[in-house]
C-alpha positions in Angstrom: 0.0 0.0 0.0 1.1 3.6 -0.7 2.2 5.6 2.3 -0.8 7.3 4.0 -0.8 10.9 5.0 -3.8 12.8 6.4 -4.4 16.5 6.1 -6.9 17.6 8.7 -8.4 20.6 10.5 -8.8 18.7 13.7 -12.5 18.4 14.4 -14.4 15.6 16.1 -15.2 13.7 12.8 -11.6 14.2 11.8 -10.6 12.5 15.1 -12.7 9.4 14.2 -11.0 9.3 10.8 -7.6 9.5 12.5 -8.5 6.7 14.9 -9.4 4.5 11.9 -6.3 5.4 9.8 -3.9 5.3 12.7 -2.1 2.0 12.0 -1.2 3.1 8.4 -0.3 6.7 9.0 3.2 8.0 8.2 2.4 11.7 8.8 -0.4 14.2 9.6 -0.5 17.7 8.2 -2.8 20.2 9.8 -4.7 23.3 8.6 -7.0 25.7 10.2 -10.7 25.4 9.5 -13.2 24.3 12.1 -10.8 25.5 14.7 -7.6 27.6 14.5 -4.5 25.7 13.3 -2.9 25.6 16.8 -6.0 24.1 18.3 -6.2 21.7 15.4 -2.6 20.5 16.1 -3.5 20.0 19.7 -6.5 17.9 18.8 -4.5 15.8 16.4 -1.8 15.1 19.0 -4.5 14.1 21.5 -6.2 11.8 19.0 -3.0 10.1 17.9 -2.1 9.5 21.6 -5.5 7.8 22.1 -4.7 5.7 19.1 -1.3 4.7 20.4 0.6 6.5 17.6 2.7 9.1 19.4 5.4 8.3 16.8 3.5 9.9 13.9 5.0 13.3 13.0 2.6 16.2 12.8 3.2 19.3 10.7 1.3 22.6 11.3 0.2 24.5 8.2 -2.3 27.1 7.0 -3.7 29.6 9.4 -5.7 31.3 6.7 -7.1 30.5 3.2 -5.0 30.6 0.1 -6.0 34.2 -0.5 -5.5 35.2 3.1 -9.1 35.1 4.3 -9.7 34.0 7.9 -11.2 30.5 8.2 -14.8 30.4 9.6 -14.8 28.3 12.8 -17.6 25.8 13.5 -18.0 25.5 17.3 -21.8 25.2 16.8 -21.1 21.9 15.0 -18.2 20.3 16.8 -18.3 22.1 20.2 -15.8 24.6 21.5 -12.3 23.5 20.7 -13.5 21.1 18.1 -13.6 17.9 20.2 -17.2 18.2 21.5 -16.4 21.0 23.8 -14.2 18.8 25.9 -10.7 19.6 27.1 -7.9 17.2 26.8 -4.2 17.6 27.9 -1.7 17.2 25.2 0.6 14.2 25.5 3.8 15.1 27.3 6.7 16.0 25.1 4.7 16.1 21.9 4.4 19.1 19.5 4.2 19.9 15.9 7.5 19.5 13.9 9.3 22.7 12.8 8.8 22.0 9.1 5.7 23.7 7.7 3.0 21.4 6.4 3.3 22.5 2.7 7.0 21.8 2.8 6.4 18.5 4.4 3.9 17.5 1.7 6.5 18.4 -0.9 9.2 16.3 0.7 7.0 13.3 1.6 5.6 13.0 -1.9 9.0 13.3 -3.6 10.0 9.6 -3.8 7.3 7.0 -3.1 3.7 6.5 -4.0 1.5 8.4 -1.5 -2.2 8.4 -0.6 -3.1 11.8 0.8 -6.5 12.1 2.5 -7.7 15.7 2.9 -10.3 16.2 5.6 -10.4 20.0 5.8 -9.8 23.0 3.5 -7.2 22.0 0.9 -5.0 25.0 1.6 -1.9 23.0 2.6 -1.9 21.0 -0.6 -2.7 24.0 -2.8 0.2 25.9 -1.2 2.5 23.0 -1.9 1.4 22.8 -5.5 1.9 26.5 -6.0 5.5 26.3 -4.7 6.2 23.0 -6.6 4.0 22.6 -9.6 5.8 19.3 -10.5 4.1 17.8 -7.4 1.1 17.2 -9.7 3.1 14.7 -11.8 4.1 12.6 -8.8 2.4 9.3 -7.9 0.1 10.9 -5.4 -3.5 9.8 -5.0 -5.7 12.4 -3.3 -8.9 11.3 -1.5 -10.7 14.5 -0.5 -13.6 14.9 1.8 -14.8 17.8 -0.2 -17.9 19.1 -1.9 -21.6 18.3 -2.1 -21.7 16.7 -5.6 -25.5 16.7 -5.6 -25.5 20.4 -4.9 -27.1 20.1 -1.5 -24.7 21.9 0.9 -24.1 21.7 4.6 -22.7 25.2 5.0 -24.6 27.1 2.4 -27.5 26.0 0.2 -25.1 24.4 -2.3 -21.6 24.3 -0.7 -19.9 21.9 1.6 -17.9 23.5 4.5 -14.3 22.4 3.5 -14.6 23.7 -0.1 -16.5 26.8 1.0 -13.7 27.7 3.4 -11.1 27.9 0.7 -12.7 27.4 -2.8 -9.5 28.7 -4.5 -7.5 25.9 -2.9 -10.0 23.3 -3.9 -10.2 24.6 -7.4 -6.4 24.5 -7.7 -6.2 20.9 -6.5 -9.0 19.6 -8.7 -7.5 21.4 -11.7 -3.9 20.4 -11.0 -3.8 17.1 -12.8 -3.4 15.1 -9.6 -5.4 11.8 -9.2 -8.3 13.2 -7.2 -11.3 11.4 -5.8 -14.1 13.4 -4.1 -16.1 11.9 -1.3 -18.7 14.5 -0.5 -21.2 15.3 2.2 -23.9 13.8 0.0 -22.2 10.4 0.5 -21.9 11.0 4.3 -25.4 12.1 5.0 -26.8 9.0 3.2 -24.2 6.2 3.9 -22.1 7.2 6.9 -24.7 8.1 9.5 -24.3 6.8 13.0 -27.9 6.2 14.3 -29.0 4.6 17.5 -28.1 1.1 16.5 -24.7 2.0 15.2 -24.0 4.1 18.2 -24.9 1.2 20.5 -22.6 -1.1 18.5 -19.6 1.2 18.8 -20.2 1.9 22.5 -20.3 -1.8 23.2 -16.7 -2.2 21.9 -15.5 -0.6 25.1 -11.9 0.2 24.1 -10.2 3.5 24.8 -10.6 4.7 21.2 -14.3 3.7 21.2 -15.0 5.6 24.4 -13.1 8.6 23.0 -15.2 8.5 19.9 -18.4 8.4 21.9 -17.4 11.5 24.0 -16.1 13.8 21.2 -19.1 13.2 18.9 -21.9 14.1 21.4 -22.0 17.8 20.3 -21.9 16.7 16.7 -24.8 14.4 17.2 -26.9 17.1 18.7 -26.2 19.4 15.8 -26.9 16.8 13.2 -30.2 15.8 14.7 -31.4 19.3 15.6 -30.1 21.3 12.6 -29.7 18.9 9.8 -32.6 16.5 10.5 -30.4 13.4 10.4 -31.3 10.3 12.5 -27.9 10.5 14.2 -24.5 12.0 13.4 -22.7 11.6 10.1 -18.9 11.0 9.6 -17.8 12.5 6.3 -14.1 12.3 7.2 -14.3 8.7 8.2 -16.1 8.0 4.9 -13.1 9.4 3.0 -10.7 7.3 5.1 -12.9 4.2 4.4 -12.6 4.9 0.6 -8.8 5.3 0.9 -8.2 2.1 3.0 -10.9 -0.1 1.5 -11.8 0.9 -2.1 -14.3 -1.9 -2.2 -16.5 0.1 0.1 -17.5 2.2 -2.9 -20.7 1.0 -4.5 -21.0 3.8 -7.1 -18.5 6.2 -8.6 -17.9 7.9 -12.0 -15.4 10.2 -13.7 -16.3 13.8 -14.4 -15.1 17.2 -15.1 -15.5 19.1 -11.8 -15.1 22.8 -11.2 -15.3 24.8 -8.1 -17.2 28.1 -8.0 -15.0 30.8 -6.4 -17.0 33.9 -6.9 -20.7 33.4 -6.9 -22.8 35.4 -4.5 -25.0 32.4 -3.8 -22.8 29.6 -5.1 -19.3 30.3 -3.8 -17.7 26.9 -2.8 -20.1 24.9 -4.9 -18.6 21.8 -6.7 -20.0 21.7 -10.2 -20.1 18.3 -11.7 -20.3 18.2 -15.5 -22.3 15.1 -16.6 -22.2 15.9 -20.3 -20.6 13.4 -22.7 -17.4 14.5 -24.2 -16.0 16.6 -21.4 -12.5 15.8 -20.1 -12.7 14.4 -16.6 -10.4 15.6 -13.9 -11.8 13.8 -10.8 -13.5 10.6 -9.7 -16.7 11.3 -7.9 -17.9 8.8 -5.3 -21.7 8.7 -5.2 -22.3 5.9 -2.7 -20.6 3.6 -0.2 -21.7 0.4 1.5 -23.0 1.4 4.9 -22.6 -2.1 6.4 -19.0 -2.4 5.2 -18.3 1.1 6.4 -19.6 0.2 9.9 -17.6 -3.1 9.9 -14.4 -1.2 9.1 -15.0 1.4 11.7 -15.8 -1.1 14.4 -12.8 -3.1 13.5 -10.6 -0.1 13.7 -11.9 0.7 17.2 -11.1 -2.9 18.3 -14.5 -4.4 17.9 
């Protein structure tokens, strides 16, 4: 398997994805987004400690979008601090490496095949591409939790949060020539929802990671039930990790030309999927995953 790197903004659903991917991780790069980048680094270090992977290097990256806009935080979704409003001490002696995230991505993708899973705004990768355009020719597979390919957004009417936060970065990545697969919020809200039965199954596992998951997703569950009308909480970032680690979880996907709207008054951050014949595709769009297989993978990763 290619080396696995995760780029994350450190929220509660990102934590679940990190727990799942932990055995395969070689590095984590961090961006601001749901929380400021320093808080996101803290959350990543806490999660890796819970997963028993204090050896994984963590690299801090973007504090603002590609064009310098502040990221819009989402305490209403994930709780203050991003981990359900809970406070956790950082593991002793752990901190981010001195090397910036974009430089680390350039270095880590220089020699070997890499799978990069992006779970937040794609600012770190877009910055690396701007500095080193040849990165787009390397054997890098990007699995991005990005977009709402059915045009039903979770942050605006048509835009998913990660892309909305930095549409210029998402546009640069999708147009770069890299091998990009998009796993959007449309997949998560249908196929990666943790309802009552799923929550009970995960709680019964009883391991440290399973208990941690239960605690940090409580605020997320309240938001998803009350504000989004879901029958539980959804795990978009875990869905992207599932696709990266187990491609067989995908039940429907197709290749398309995808663009990102960067300037629309009502549509900024929208991922526009061109279904017309004859257009040159630049991304694979995942439309559906197997919920049962997703749950088996998540439970197995938590020790169940």
